[in-house]
Backbone bond lengths (Angstrom), bond angles and torsions (degrees), N, CA, C in turn:
res aa  C-N    CA-C-N  psi(-1)  N-CA   C-N-CA  omega(-1)  CA-C   N-CA-C  phi
1 X - - - 1.432 - - 1.564 107.58 -
2 X 1.241 119.74 129.94 1.436 120.48 175.52 1.439 120.48 -63.90
3 X 1.312 121.26 125.81 1.408 124.35 -179.17 1.543 112.30 -51.25
4 X 1.348 120.57 145.36 1.421 117.39 173.89 1.605 105.92 -151.47
5 X 1.266 112.22 154.58 1.504 118.30 177.61 1.576 109.37 -82.11
6 X 1.261 108.63 158.78 1.607 118.00 -176.26 1.579 109.66 -119.89
7 X 1.177 115.33 119.62 1.522 123.32 174.93 1.402 118.13 -106.77
8 X 1.272 124.80 137.51 1.414 125.99 176.70 1.478 115.82 -128.74
9 X 1.416 119.52 69.04 1.454 120.90 -172.74 1.558 109.46 -68.04
10 X 1.358 111.33 154.42 1.499 118.68 179.55 1.542 112.09 -102.02
11 X 1.339 116.06 4.24 1.480 118.64 -178.10 1.500 110.66 -142.92
12 X 1.285 122.20 153.92 1.405 124.59 176.41 1.572 108.65 -65.69
13 X 1.223 118.25 -41.46 1.512 119.47 177.76 1.513 110.21 -60.28
14 X 1.359 121.63 -37.43 1.394 118.42 178.11 1.575 114.15 -71.43
15 X 1.263 113.96 -34.47 1.412 123.44 178.03 1.570 109.81 -62.16
16 X 1.281 115.32 -51.63 1.491 126.11 -179.98 1.541 107.41 -57.99
17 X 1.209 117.54 -42.91 1.566 122.88 -179.84 1.575 110.55 -60.24
18 X 1.308 114.85 -41.63 1.555 123.50 -178.74 1.574 105.32 -70.96
19 X 1.266 118.42 -49.05 1.456 123.51 -174.68 1.599 109.20 -65.28
20 X 1.366 113.59 -35.53 1.397 113.04 -179.22 1.452 112.89 -78.68
21 X 1.283 118.88 -33.64 1.444 123.85 176.91 1.626 109.16 -61.25
22 X 1.227 121.09 -47.94 1.437 124.95 -172.68 1.451 113.15 -93.97
23 X 1.433 124.23 -8.30 1.413 122.66 173.18 1.543 111.51 53.83
24 X 1.285 113.81 -133.47 1.532 118.76 -170.62 1.496 109.04 -68.59
25 X 1.323 120.31 -12.47 1.498 125.11 -179.89 1.459 109.48 -82.96
26 X 1.384 121.50 5.25 1.391 117.46 178.79 1.540 111.47 -136.71
27 X 1.296 123.99 149.04 1.339 131.74 -174.04 1.520 116.31 -142.38
28 X 1.381 120.31 130.62 1.351 121.91 176.27 1.445 114.68 -63.77
29 X 1.200 125.62 147.54 1.505 128.93 174.66 1.504 110.95 -129.38
30 X 1.354 114.34 111.76 1.487 117.45 169.95 1.415 113.48 -95.17
31 X 1.291 124.59 -77.44 1.449 127.52 175.65 1.489 112.67 -82.26
32 X 1.389 114.82 -36.15 1.493 122.41 178.73 1.569 111.38 82.47
33 X 1.332 120.47 -2.47 1.441 121.23 -178.96 1.466 116.84 -65.36
34 X 1.284 116.73 -23.84 1.536 115.40 171.52 1.635 107.38 -103.03
35 X 1.336 118.55 -42.09 1.400 123.05 -165.45 1.575 106.20 -62.93
36 X 1.223 119.79 -48.33 1.516 119.53 175.38 1.486 118.85 -55.66
37 X 1.366 111.98 -40.21 1.513 119.17 176.17 1.520 109.03 -63.42
38 X 1.304 117.50 -46.43 1.470 126.03 179.47 1.509 108.56 -62.25
39 X 1.228 124.00 -41.61 1.459 123.67 -179.37 1.562 104.80 -70.27
40 X 1.306 125.11 -47.87 1.356 125.52 -178.71 1.515 112.78 -57.01
41 X 1.417 112.30 -34.38 1.516 120.03 -179.73 1.553 110.85 -81.92
42 X 1.302 120.87 -5.61 1.414 118.21 175.35 1.564 116.23 95.63
43 X 1.343 116.33 4.58 1.433 118.49 -171.94 1.579 106.58 -73.89
44 X 1.316 121.21 -29.89 1.452 126.83 -177.10 1.567 108.72 -122.78
45 X 1.230 116.71 135.87 1.401 126.13 171.58 1.556 108.89 -110.69
46 X 1.274 120.91 87.04 1.497 129.11 -167.84 1.589 110.41 -99.51
47 X 1.384 106.77 148.51 1.432 118.09 165.74 1.451 114.64 -89.94
48 X 1.372 114.66 -37.55 1.404 128.52 179.81 1.381 121.93 -147.12
49 X 1.370 120.03 134.53 1.440 120.23 172.41 1.506 105.44 -107.96
50 X 1.452 109.49 139.67 1.540 119.12 -166.88 1.386 102.70 -111.14
51 X 1.359 123.93 106.51 1.423 133.35 176.84 1.515 108.56 -75.98
52 X 1.338 120.36 111.69 1.350 125.11 -177.51 1.489 120.50 -92.22
53 X 1.475 114.00 -3.18 1.450 116.03 -177.05 1.525 119.87 -68.66
54 X 1.374 117.92 -3.37 1.354 121.51 177.85 1.479 112.77 -97.03
55 X 1.324 117.62 7.17 1.400 121.63 -171.64 1.659 100.86 -104.39
56 X 1.400 112.25 119.01 1.450 115.16 -173.41 1.531 117.66 -56.37
57 X 1.335 117.38 -37.73 1.464 120.40 -177.36 1.562 110.19 -64.85
58 X 1.286 114.44 -26.56 1.463 116.48 -174.89 1.475 115.13 -88.96
59 X 1.258 119.77 -10.86 1.524 123.17 -179.38 1.615 109.31 -115.52
60 X 1.334 117.23 13.97 1.506 117.56 178.45 1.484 112.35 -98.84
61 X 1.279 116.63 150.31 1.567 123.23 171.08 1.450 104.10 -122.77
62 X 1.367 119.73 131.72 1.399 124.98 177.46 1.551 108.24 -132.79
63 X 1.268 115.28 109.97 1.437 127.20 175.86 1.543 118.13 -97.47
64 X 1.302 118.76 106.94 1.497 118.10 -174.73 1.512 109.60 -126.22
65 X 1.315 118.23 -178.77 1.454 118.55 176.81 1.520 112.96 -62.01
66 X 1.370 113.82 -35.12 1.425 119.47 -177.11 1.545 116.62 -70.81
67 X 1.304 111.73 -31.58 1.487 123.25 178.35 1.460 123.34 162.55
68 X 1.226 123.64 -174.39 1.420 129.39 178.26 1.578 117.30 -105.38
69 X 1.170 114.63 121.59 1.559 122.14 175.21 1.509 111.47 -102.13
70 X 1.270 116.89 118.35 1.484 123.37 177.57 1.539 109.02 -110.57
71 X 1.287 110.26 122.45 1.586 111.18 173.41 1.432 112.29 -62.51
72 X 1.247 120.41 153.12 1.421 127.85 -179.74 1.513 115.98 -57.17
73 X 1.319 119.78 -27.35 1.430 124.99 178.92 1.493 115.24 -102.84
74 X 1.339 120.40 8.34 1.434 126.18 -174.33 1.500 108.71 -70.58
75 X 1.352 117.82 125.00 1.526 119.06 -178.31 1.532 109.72 -81.19
76 X 1.351 114.97 159.42 1.378 122.51 -176.08 1.615 115.14 -56.26
77 X 1.233 111.42 -40.75 1.547 112.35 -176.20 1.456 114.42 -61.80
78 X 1.368 119.83 -23.84 1.458 120.66 -175.77 1.429 105.13 -69.78
79 X 1.307 120.45 -26.18 1.557 123.53 179.76 1.588 113.45 -79.69
80 X 1.361 113.66 -52.86 1.436 112.02 -178.23 1.444 117.10 -73.08
81 X 1.363 117.89 -20.74 1.467 121.17 172.38 1.448 117.13 -77.54
82 X 1.363 119.38 -4.91 1.486 127.99 174.65 1.467 104.85 -95.84
83 X 1.395 112.64 114.94 1.567 116.85 -179.18 1.463 113.74 -66.93
84 X 1.401 120.16 -35.64 1.337 122.06 177.54 1.612 116.42 -65.23
85 X 1.294 112.83 -42.47 1.542 117.48 174.17 1.499 110.32 -69.19
86 X 1.274 121.40 -35.90 1.433 121.68 177.60 1.494 110.89 -66.64
87 X 1.301 121.45 -38.24 1.477 123.22 178.24 1.479 110.12 -73.58
88 X 1.319 118.99 -35.77 1.576 121.13 -171.50 1.570 107.16 -83.41
89 X 1.373 118.19 -33.40 1.475 119.01 -173.01 1.440 109.08 -133.07
90 X 1.339 119.20 64.39 1.467 126.38 175.09 1.459 118.12 -55.66
91 X 1.360 114.89 -32.71 1.469 118.99 177.26 1.500 113.84 -71.82
92 X 1.287 121.33 -19.89 1.466 125.72 171.17 1.427 109.21 -77.50
93 X 1.370 117.72 -39.37 1.504 120.71 179.79 1.413 111.52 -65.67
94 X 1.363 118.18 -35.62 1.462 118.77 178.97 1.591 111.85 -51.98
95 X 1.368 114.22 -37.86 1.305 121.62 -178.84 1.585 113.08 -78.73
96 X 1.361 114.53 -43.57 1.371 124.62 -173.13 1.549 108.24 -58.53
97 X 1.300 118.51 -35.53 1.428 121.90 -176.62 1.682 111.01 -85.10
98 X 1.266 116.77 -7.56 1.437 122.14 -179.88 1.593 115.96 -101.78
99 X 1.398 114.63 -15.39 1.517 116.71 177.06 1.400 111.79 -71.21
100 X 1.317 117.36 97.43 1.510 118.92 -179.43 1.490 112.27 67.69
101 X 1.324 114.81 -161.38 1.472 121.62 177.85 1.516 109.86 -100.09
102 X 1.340 115.94 -171.56 1.512 118.62 -175.79 1.509 106.47 -59.96
103 X 1.348 122.00 -45.65 1.415 122.50 -170.27 1.603 107.70 -64.04
104 X 1.363 117.58 -37.06 1.403 118.84 179.32 1.560 111.08 -70.12
105 X 1.371 114.67 -39.75 1.481 120.02 176.93 1.512 113.82 -58.54
106 X 1.280 117.38 -21.69 1.496 118.30 -178.34 1.520 111.23 -85.73
107 X 1.358 117.76 -0.49 1.449 123.59 175.65 1.502 111.69 -125.06
108 X 1.416 119.61 -43.36 1.372 123.59 -168.40 1.593 106.61 -87.79
109 X 1.386 118.85 157.89 1.423 125.25 174.73 1.517 111.82 -153.68
110 X 1.354 109.63 -174.76 1.488 117.03 -174.68 1.536 111.22 -67.52
111 X 1.323 121.84 -27.42 1.471 126.31 178.27 1.550 109.51 -65.70
112 X 1.199 115.03 -52.17 1.569 118.50 177.63 1.512 110.62 -61.43
113 X 1.391 115.23 -43.41 1.435 120.93 -176.43 1.505 107.92 -60.56
114 X 1.350 115.41 -44.23 1.537 117.81 176.53 1.516 112.88 -63.43
115 X 1.248 117.40 -45.23 1.449 118.70 -173.10 1.557 112.15 -74.90
116 X 1.220 116.77 -23.83 1.493 123.74 171.14 1.534 110.34 -68.37
117 X 1.276 117.90 -30.82 1.417 126.03 164.11 1.652 113.59 57.56
118 X 1.332 112.71 39.46 1.383 112.36 174.63 1.523 117.36 -89.82
119 X 1.366 121.11 148.22 1.432 123.55 -172.60 1.597 110.70 -57.36
120 X 1.343 114.48 -30.56 1.458 119.75 -176.41 1.496 119.57 -90.86
121 X 1.379 114.33 -2.28 1.539 121.44 -179.10 1.523 107.61 -47.63
122 X 1.385 105.87 135.69 1.508 112.43 176.75 1.422 112.65 -80.20
123 X 1.409 118.79 -22.95 1.519 121.77 -173.04 1.511 115.95 -82.11
124 X 1.329 117.76 -24.27 1.501 121.43 -167.98 1.525 111.21 -75.15
125 X 1.302 117.07 -47.04 1.528 115.69 -177.52 1.436 114.20 -64.22
126 X 1.351 121.50 -43.78 1.504 114.61 170.63 1.542 119.20 -58.25
127 X 1.457 117.60 -29.11 1.409 117.23 174.75 1.533 109.20 -69.19
128 X 1.416 116.82 -37.69 1.448 117.51 -177.36 1.499 109.29 -60.91
129 X 1.365 120.45 -50.45 1.362 120.79 -175.10 1.539 114.69 -75.27
130 X 1.354 114.94 -3.83 1.489 118.16 165.64 1.532 114.88 -92.17
131 X 1.282 114.57 -1.53 1.495 120.00 -179.23 1.530 111.06 70.16
132 X 1.298 114.39 32.82 1.416 117.10 -175.30 1.574 113.30 -72.17
133 X 1.408 110.57 156.23 1.499 115.86 -171.04 1.601 100.00 -128.94
134 X 1.405 115.19 126.62 1.392 122.28 172.44 1.600 112.60 -83.74
135 X 1.331 110.33 123.98 1.577 112.76 -179.37 1.502 104.95 -102.05
136 X 1.367 115.74 119.62 1.340 132.51 -174.70 1.552 115.82 -112.55
137 X 1.318 113.12 140.13 1.530 115.47 177.52 1.455 108.26 -135.13
138 X 1.439 112.63 137.04 1.390 121.38 -179.26 1.553 108.27 -138.18
139 X 1.375 114.35 -167.33 1.504 119.28 -179.94 1.526 109.96 -62.16
140 X 1.363 120.07 -35.55 1.426 121.12 -177.45 1.456 116.06 -88.30
141 X 1.339 116.97 7.62 1.474 121.07 -179.82 1.547 115.92 120.28
142 X 1.376 113.40 -159.39 1.519 115.37 -178.49 1.533 107.22 -108.68
143 X 1.404 114.95 154.01 1.447 122.86 167.95 1.469 108.26 -147.84
144 X 1.324 114.23 162.91 1.398 125.38 -179.75 1.548 113.34 -112.80
145 X 1.259 119.48 134.82 1.489 125.11 -173.82 1.546 104.62 -127.28
146 X 1.357 119.58 121.93 1.458 119.18 168.34 1.463 112.07 -59.62
147 X 1.274 116.07 139.04 1.457 113.57 -172.90 1.507 119.08 -64.75
148 X 1.343 112.02 -20.62 1.537 121.48 179.97 1.665 106.91 -68.85
149 X 1.312 114.21 -20.89 1.515 119.32 178.16 1.475 113.53 -103.34
150 X 1.291 119.40 1.87 1.423 121.38 -175.10 1.501 116.40 -70.53
151 X 1.365 112.28 -49.80 1.477 118.18 178.96 1.524 112.64 -80.25
152 X 1.256 116.26 133.44 1.517 122.58 -178.29 1.533 115.25 -111.78
153 X 1.289 116.83 -15.24 1.408 125.42 -178.61 1.516 114.49 179.97
154 X 1.257 116.37 174.62 1.442 117.66 -178.93 1.500 112.29 -56.98
155 X 1.329 120.31 111.57 1.546 122.46 -175.99 1.414 113.80 71.59
156 X 1.301 121.77 11.22 1.424 125.98 177.03 1.496 118.43 -120.35
157 X 1.234 121.53 148.82 1.498 121.10 -177.20 1.526 112.44 -150.14
158 X 1.405 115.00 -177.78 1.351 120.53 -174.42 1.547 119.38 -78.25
159 X 1.337 119.25 -3.98 1.450 123.13 -179.60 1.439 110.47 -65.91
160 X 1.409 115.08 133.66 1.385 123.20 -178.09 1.530 113.28 -95.34
161 X 1.239 116.80 -176.00 1.503 118.68 -178.69 1.502 111.85 -63.03
162 X 1.379 112.20 122.90 1.484 118.83 179.85 1.509 115.65 85.71
163 X 1.429 115.77 -8.92 1.409 116.84 -175.99 1.621 110.22 -80.71
164 X 1.304 110.52 156.54 1.568 115.36 178.00 1.526 102.82 -144.04
165 X 1.321 110.41 153.50 1.542 120.25 166.40 1.467 114.53 -72.03
166 X 1.250 120.85 121.73 1.439 125.67 178.52 1.605 109.93 -92.19
167 X 1.249 113.31 -51.18 1.445 118.45 -174.34 1.567 111.29 -156.92
168 X 1.306 112.44 167.44 1.521 116.19 170.09 1.500 106.25 -130.58
169 X 1.432 114.17 131.48 1.390 117.73 176.22 1.561 114.45 -107.89
170 X 1.261 116.27 134.07 1.342 124.29 -178.94 1.468 114.87 -117.03
171 X 1.340 124.21 111.67 1.424 122.09 -171.64 1.587 108.56 -70.80
172 X 1.428 113.42 146.20 1.349 123.06 173.86 1.631 108.61 -84.11
173 X 1.251 121.49 110.96 1.481 122.32 -168.73 1.576 104.34 -102.74
174 X 1.307 126.46 12.18 1.367 125.94 165.30 1.457 112.50 89.90
175 X 1.343 109.84 -175.59 1.644 118.74 -170.98 1.551 111.59 -70.01
176 X 1.462 115.45 -21.36 1.435 116.76 -174.52 1.516 110.73 -89.11
177 X 1.413 117.41 6.80 1.456 121.32 -178.44 1.539 111.20 -105.19
178 X 1.239 116.45 132.10 1.538 120.72 176.00 1.454 114.38 -129.64
179 X 1.334 121.25 154.26 1.497 121.05 -175.52 1.467 101.22 -153.18
180 X 1.455 108.16 156.81 1.521 116.96 174.98 1.475 102.86 -157.67
181 X 1.470 112.38 152.05 1.487 124.98 165.39 1.468 114.62 -130.60
182 X 1.308 114.34 142.55 1.419 124.26 -177.16 1.484 112.90 -149.13
183 X 1.345 118.93 141.76 1.509 122.24 177.33 1.472 105.40 -133.81
184 X 1.373 107.40 164.45 1.523 122.61 172.17 1.521 109.43 -114.43
185 X 1.319 122.49 122.46 1.450 123.89 178.05 1.509 111.92 -132.14
186 X 1.324 112.86 149.59 1.511 118.82 173.91 1.477 107.05 -94.64
187 X 1.333 115.58 90.63 1.461 119.10 -178.75 1.445 115.21 -64.11
188 X 1.429 123.09 -18.79 1.429 117.52 173.16 1.492 114.61 -77.24
189 X 1.356 119.58 -0.83 1.373 121.98 178.77 1.569 109.86 -115.55
190 X 1.424 116.19 -60.50 1.376 116.40 -179.52 1.529 107.45 -165.43
191 X 1.348 118.22 156.01 1.410 125.84 -173.18 1.597 113.34 -87.85
192 X 1.361 112.82 45.17 1.398 124.91 177.01 1.594 117.91 -116.24
193 X 1.270 118.66 124.92 1.510 117.35 -173.33 1.469 111.45 -55.66
194 X 1.359 113.74 138.07 1.440 124.87 168.13 1.552 105.55 -75.80
195 X 1.405 116.15 -44.57 1.362 124.08 169.43 1.514 109.24 -154.40
196 X 1.342 116.76 157.50 1.485 116.81 -179.33 1.538 106.37 -156.57
197 X 1.285 115.73 157.62 1.487 120.84 -174.90 1.480 109.65 -147.87
198 X 1.334 115.47 130.38 1.410 126.20 165.77 1.520 114.19 -102.67
199 X 1.264 122.00 137.31 1.477 122.43 -179.65 1.599 106.29 -140.58
200 X 1.373 106.21 154.05 1.483 112.65 170.64 1.585 108.39 -150.90
201 X 1.367 112.75 152.22 1.459 116.43 173.29 1.554 106.27 -137.43
202 X 1.359 110.08 149.96 1.418 121.09 174.76 1.459 114.22 -123.18
203 X 1.393 116.56 109.70 1.458 113.35 -173.68 1.508 113.41 -88.82
204 X 1.335 113.35 144.04 1.570 116.33 178.25 1.403 108.05 -84.87
205 X 1.416 113.32 -178.37 1.508 122.89 -177.79 1.428 113.31 -60.07
206 X 1.409 116.95 -29.21 1.464 126.24 178.99 1.442 115.03 -78.46
207 X 1.452 119.26 -5.30 1.324 125.67 -178.52 1.568 115.97 82.08
208 X 1.277 115.69 1.19 1.483 124.81 172.30 1.536 113.26 -83.50
209 X 1.251 118.21 164.14 1.425 121.98 -179.66 1.519 112.07 -75.48
210 X 1.304 119.12 107.75 1.430 123.93 177.84 1.493 112.31 -79.59
211 X 1.284 122.67 -34.51 1.402 127.64 176.82 1.455 111.55 -155.08
212 X 1.376 118.16 154.47 1.424 121.25 179.55 1.522 107.85 -156.65
213 X 1.415 113.49 151.90 1.397 121.42 178.01 1.501 113.72 -140.73
214 X 1.242 116.63 130.21 1.530 116.80 177.10 1.571 102.96 -125.26
215 X 1.356 115.11 143.33 1.412 121.20 176.01 1.472 113.45 -141.28
216 X 1.300 123.77 140.70 1.403 127.60 -172.04 1.530 117.15 -117.11
217 X 1.173 117.41 139.94 1.503 126.80 178.23 1.427 117.41 -117.63
218 X 1.333 118.41 144.11 1.465 128.43 -176.86 1.493 115.46 63.92
219 X 1.269 114.70 18.11 1.615 118.51 174.69 1.483 113.70 -126.50
220 X 1.210 115.22 30.60 1.527 123.31 174.53 1.542 114.22 -170.02
221 X 1.279 120.27 -178.90 1.415 123.14 -175.35 1.565 104.76 -80.08
222 X 1.290 122.32 -20.40 1.448 127.04 171.06 1.577 107.42 -132.67
223 X 1.327 113.68 167.73 1.562 113.70 164.84 1.454 107.65 -54.24
224 X 1.300 116.22 145.82 1.551 121.38 -171.88 1.552 105.15 -111.96
225 X 1.291 116.84 127.39 1.379 123.85 170.95 1.568 103.62 -92.09
226 X 1.310 116.00 106.70 1.470 121.28 -174.83 1.567 107.91 -82.65
227 X 1.345 116.88 84.07 1.437 122.56 -173.62 1.459 113.28 -67.29
228 X 1.385 114.57 -39.47 1.527 116.79 -179.36 1.589 112.24 -63.24
229 X 1.332 108.57 -48.62 1.487 113.70 -177.85 1.610 110.12 -61.26
230 X 1.332 110.05 -40.08 1.425 114.87 177.90 1.525 115.88 -61.23
231 X 1.288 115.74 -49.86 1.455 122.74 172.49 1.510 117.65 -58.90
232 X 1.376 117.28 -27.74 1.425 118.81 -175.48 1.606 107.03 -74.69
233 X 1.362 119.64 -9.26 1.433 113.22 179.84 1.500 112.44 -95.02
234 X 1.387 115.84 -17.54 1.521 115.61 -175.56 1.465 118.46 -60.07
235 X 1.278 120.31 123.60 1.452 122.79 178.46 1.482 111.36 95.02
236 X 1.209 120.25 1.81 1.492 127.46 -173.57 1.506 112.16 -102.74
237 X 1.336 120.26 155.73 1.452 123.23 169.11 1.510 112.28 -62.01
238 X 1.233 121.79 140.20 1.528 124.66 176.13 1.534 107.47 -80.02
239 X 1.245 116.10 82.23 1.446 121.13 -179.87 1.481 116.01 -134.84
240 X 1.291 125.18 173.64 1.358 126.76 -179.75 1.459 117.15 -57.66
241 X 1.387 115.40 -39.26 1.463 122.31 176.25 1.552 111.72 -58.29
242 X 1.313 115.25 -52.31 1.452 121.23 -178.58 1.526 109.65 -60.88
243 X 1.369 116.60 -39.33 1.529 116.35 -176.57 1.553 111.43 -72.97
244 X 1.431 114.65 -34.19 1.459 116.33 177.18 1.499 110.82 -66.00
245 X 1.280 122.24 -38.99 1.406 124.42 179.10 1.566 109.89 -65.64
246 X 1.286 117.64 -40.86 1.498 115.45 177.57 1.457 111.00 -71.35
247 X 1.198 120.53 -31.36 1.471 124.34 175.40 1.519 113.74 -59.75
248 X 1.283 112.39 -42.97 1.488 116.61 173.58 1.474 114.86 -61.18
249 X 1.289 115.39 -39.64 1.439 120.03 -177.86 1.510 110.05 -72.71
250 X 1.348 117.24 -33.88 1.452 124.83 179.08 1.552 107.69 -60.19
251 X 1.367 109.14 -48.02 1.520 116.88 176.30 1.548 110.97 -50.02
252 X 1.292 122.16 -41.20 1.346 122.13 -174.09 1.600 113.77 -80.55
253 X 1.337 114.16 -9.84 1.485 118.70 179.77 1.424 114.57 -94.05
254 X 1.335 118.34 -0.69 1.512 118.56 -178.48 1.465 104.43 -104.71
255 X 1.490 114.62 154.57 1.409 121.36 -179.20 1.582 110.41 -132.17
256 X 1.399 113.92 66.96 1.460 115.82 -172.86 1.559 114.14 -71.57
257 X 1.338 112.30 167.96 1.492 119.55 173.24 1.497 107.12 -113.65
258 X 1.293 114.23 164.62 1.500 122.44 174.45 1.542 105.96 -93.26
259 X 1.346 115.04 132.44 1.507 117.86 170.04 1.503 105.49 -151.05
260 X 1.321 112.65 -169.71 1.447 119.61 -175.65 1.596 114.73 -59.47
261 X 1.343 114.87 -21.86 1.464 120.17 -177.76 1.559 111.84 -87.97
262 X 1.349 119.22 -20.73 1.416 115.03 -177.72 1.589 109.81 178.33
263 X 1.276 112.89 163.41 1.499 120.69 178.01 1.522 108.99 -92.52
264 X 1.384 112.97 169.30 1.375 113.65 176.91 1.517 115.22 -66.48
265 X 1.432 110.45 -38.92 1.565 118.33 177.97 1.539 110.65 -61.29
266 X 1.278 115.32 -42.07 1.508 121.05 -177.26 1.542 105.02 -62.92
267 X 1.209 118.23 -53.01 1.523 121.57 -175.97 1.545 108.31 -57.92
268 X 1.396 117.17 -47.96 1.425 114.24 -178.81 1.528 115.81 -62.71
269 X 1.347 111.77 -36.70 1.545 114.12 174.13 1.495 109.71 -67.75
270 X 1.244 123.07 -39.03 1.467 119.41 178.91 1.502 111.00 -66.01
271 X 1.317 120.97 -36.11 1.390 120.25 173.41 1.568 114.72 -55.54
272 X 1.279 114.54 -44.01 1.444 118.37 178.67 1.511 112.24 -67.26
273 X 1.316 117.60 -44.40 1.517 121.07 177.89 1.556 112.08 -62.57
274 X 1.410 113.81 -48.10 1.523 117.32 -173.16 1.549 106.34 -71.64
275 X 1.322 120.19 -30.84 1.478 117.28 -178.23 1.520 108.44 -66.99
276 X 1.228 117.57 -44.46 1.518 117.29 176.57 1.551 116.46 -60.64
277 X 1.316 114.35 -35.53 1.419 123.17 178.36 1.508 109.25 -64.74
278 X 1.421 117.14 -50.32 1.450 118.53 -174.18 1.565 114.84 -72.90
279 X 1.402 112.28 -29.87 1.481 114.86 172.02 1.551 109.98 -68.58
280 X 1.210 122.14 -34.31 1.458 122.77 178.47 1.551 108.75 -71.51
281 X 1.316 110.85 -40.82 1.530 111.41 177.35 1.523 113.90 -66.97
282 X 1.235 116.91 -32.75 1.546 125.34 173.39 1.529 108.53 -56.25
283 X 1.384 112.42 -48.38 1.407 113.92 -176.36 1.456 112.18 -70.58
284 X 1.346 117.90 -40.18 1.387 121.14 174.23 1.525 115.21 -55.46
285 X 1.267 116.05 -37.88 1.540 119.68 179.23 1.482 112.01 -72.67
286 X 1.348 117.12 -15.91 1.547 116.00 175.12 1.550 108.59 -87.73
287 X 1.396 109.47 -15.38 1.597 113.46 178.78 1.515 112.48 110.84
288 X 1.384 113.87 8.99 1.462 118.18 -176.98 1.494 110.32 -95.09
């Protein structure tokens, strides 16, 4: 493994300066559960690793009536150990309890999962269906990126030179909003989803679906925001027929590959099945 320097800045400004100076030769480290493995495997040739866990903004969780703000280095356990967050955002907790084992969850979090930008990431689809926004800071200032626009390819994302993820904001959409995330994995091979789906629905005062979001993992080069399937639900009754129709459309919006974990046909079938399940679970969590 190539030797590299270790930096532990105490502010976002200092971290951005180091990342800008070293460019592609520097990477932020939150939990390190992916980065250190990737360095050891030769994916990155770095001059410096920037540990961001000593930056206050990146390790804070702020849950208000408006929504939940998760610092970019907040580990999973801080979310599911908070009863209020677990009750308000159960779709996020579905994923938080699946990202690795308990030891991994004490280090890794949604921020690192998002920045790693793998198509199979468990944390990204739940963020998409919650309309989450990534708050990013770089040399030229701050900007916000909807999570569905964050990943640009396998392991690639919208972060520019010197930019880093500071936090993720998830709006609180009230008691008529429900979400769920589920995946299918071959545990006898590896703990990576063959296919996974996150879904959410928001009911209007008339009981019909006012808004809906469906996102797919492991069935495309990036996590897929299934916009056609999502739009097909708006204005309809929240019932099995509507969910089945949306699931069929979601199946057509994915572009899976065949590998050791599953065939194209299997993944497409799983998308349809799991979409129906997560939509039903979302409705159940609203109380329907």
